[in-house]
N, C-alpha and C positions, 0 to 999 in steps of 0.2 A: 503493500501499499504505500509506503514512503516513497518509493522508486516511483512508482506512478505519478504522485503528487509533486516530485520533484522534475519529473519529465514534463509535466502540465505546466508548470510555474516557469520552465525556462523557456518555454514556447510562448508564452505568454509575454516576458520580458523582450524575447527576441522581436516579436510582434510589436512591441512599444516603440523599440529602436528603430525598426523598420518605418513606424508609423510617423515618428519625430524626423527622421531622416528625409523621408518624403515631403514633409513640410517646410523643411528649412534648407533643402537642396538647392542649390545654386545652379548644378549641373544637370545632365539629364537625370530623368528619375530612375531609368534602370542600371545607370553607373552608381547612384548614390545608394539605393537599395542595395545593389550588388557588393557593394563595398562592405555594407554593414553586414549582407551575410557571409560573405567569405570573412569578416572578422571574427565573427562569433560562432564560426564553424568547429574550431578545435575545442574552446570552452564547451560547446554544447555535445561533442562527442565525449568530453570528459566527463559529464552529468549523465548522458545516456549509457554510455557504456563504459562504467568504472571497472567492471571485472575484467574485461578484455583488455583494458590499457594497462590496469594494473598488474597483470599476469605478464606483461610482456617482458622477457629477460633475454640477453644476447647482444650480439654486436651491433653499435649503433653507428660506427664509421669512425674515422679519425683515431682509431686505435681504442675507443672508448668501449664498455663493455658493461652491461647493467646485469648484475647478478643477483639482486635481490627484488622481491615482488613488492609493489607498492600496494598497501591495503586499499580496499576500495571506497572505502568513506573517506580516507584523504584525498584519493583521485577525484571524488563529486565533489569535494570541499574546495580544491584548488581550482576546479571547472566553476563553481559559483564565485570563487573569488577572481577569477578572470573576467567572468561575465559580467559581474556587477561592478567592477572596476574599470571596465571598459569605455564608459561615458568619461571618467577622469582622463584619461591619455590624452584627448586634445586640449583639455583645460591646461594640463601640466605641461605641456608641449608648446604652448604659447608664450 
């Protein structure tokens, strides 16, 4: 039940981001909304599939190696932090 609620709330947050971007966008609507969807893809994946992403171990490139699984709760929490922290990024970059 908790996973379903988390998924539903994440979709609502992304929908609000897309709605706000479509109202304030100075570019084309498709580019603005597409950018929001691209920026929220990884946090959404972390919230929707924390088990699969947390279980990843192995070689990640450039000599990096992941040898410990990440708990699903931590993976989902990091996804929420990234998703809710996303609106702060343009503010902090100004």
